[in-house]
C-alpha positions, -999 to 999 in steps of 0.1 A, spaced: 705 337 558 730 315 538 720 287 515 748 264 516 739 235 494 711 230 467 705 196 454 682 188 425 670 151 433 645 146 406 640 163 371 610 153 348 607 163 314 569 157 313 541 175 334 543 207 354 564 197 382 599 196 367 622 188 398 621 182 435 649 201 456 663 200 489 682 231 503 706 233 533 709 266 552 739 275 569 752 240 568 728 234 598 691 232 586 676 212 556 643 215 538 635 186 516 605 184 490 607 220 476 591 216 440 600 233 406 569 240 390 565 253 352 535 277 356 521 299 327 545 327 338 574 304 340 593 283 367 585 291 403 590 270 436 564 254 458 573 247 494 568 214 510 533 209 519 507 186 535 470 178 527 448 191 557 417 176 570 395 200 548 415 188 516 434 221 513 473 219 510 493 239 538 529 247 536 550 226 562 579 253 560 580 285 543 598 319 542 582 345 564 586 373 537 588 379 501 625 391 500 635 358 516 612 337 493 627 355 462 661 349 472 654 311 480 636 307 445 663 327 427 690 302 440 670 271 433 662 281 400 696 291 392 706 256 404 679 238 384 689 256 352 727 246 357 713 210 364 694 209 331 721 224 311 748 199 326 724 170 317 718 183 281 756 186 275 761 151 288 735 137 266 751 156 238 784 142 247 768 104 248 754 110 213 788 117 196 
């Protein structure tokens, strides 16, 4: 699996949800609405989900194994950090 694009669509400074991301796999398949969330142990991703009739949230799309989940999470969190660093650099430049 090759993730060919990662787009951080929304970055929030407050609250637990820090960003909403979409990824493109092999330039052929897109997964939208992956959330970057600040948890007690640091940042993690939550796959897109939908509320079921019983009130529980169920993932709409998700990796089949933990290795793939770790790979996707690592790529997304790296891109998220790059986006945050770039945003911070731009705001410092604007202040000068």
